C-alpha positions, 0 to 999 in steps of 0.5 A: 411488441415494438414497445417491449423491444424499445424498453429492452434496448433502452435498458441495455443501452443504460447498462452499457452506459453505466458500465462505461462510466464505472471506474477502471481497476488497475492491479498493483500487486499480489502479495502472499501473506505469511503462511497460516497468518490469521488476520482479524483486523487491518490497522491502517495509517497515513504516514506523512513525510517532510521533504527528505525525511526518513522513517528510521530502521524498524521492523513489524511483527505483522505483514504490512502493505503500503501504498505510495499515495504522494511522492516517491521513496527510496527504500531498503527492506530486508536483504533486497537492494534499494528500490525507488517506490513511486506514487501509485506503487506498493511496498510489502514489509514482511513480519520480522524483516528489517526495514533499513530505511524508507526515505522521501526521495524529494528534498523539496516536496512532502510525500505520503504513505497509506499503510495497512498492518494485517493483525491477528487477535494476539498481535498487540505490538505491531511496530518495533523501532531498531537501532539507527543505521546510516541512510545512504 
């Protein structure tokens, strides 16, 4: 009986230690997807920006979620005011909404986005470049 108790305690200690070593999850965002959007694939991209470089004015035909992996970006999406998106945060680019600019906020360091486009079977053109707008 004592041996069984020892085994149980050892197993519990091992489970507690394994749980203590598990990575922690930090929620970043809950982003509603366009109502009724059927997603059958997620297309991912890493987008590398040189210091001060900007993605020109564009829009997407599908919802796009980006994670700022390195650096910080000045961005203006749709009617929202400009915001600073820092490392570890996310942005959401709804389908059909103009992304006026997405600019590396640093004039000296590169920056990086990891983006996921939520596409359905009929979605063939995901990105549309628009006429350039001045970036403040």
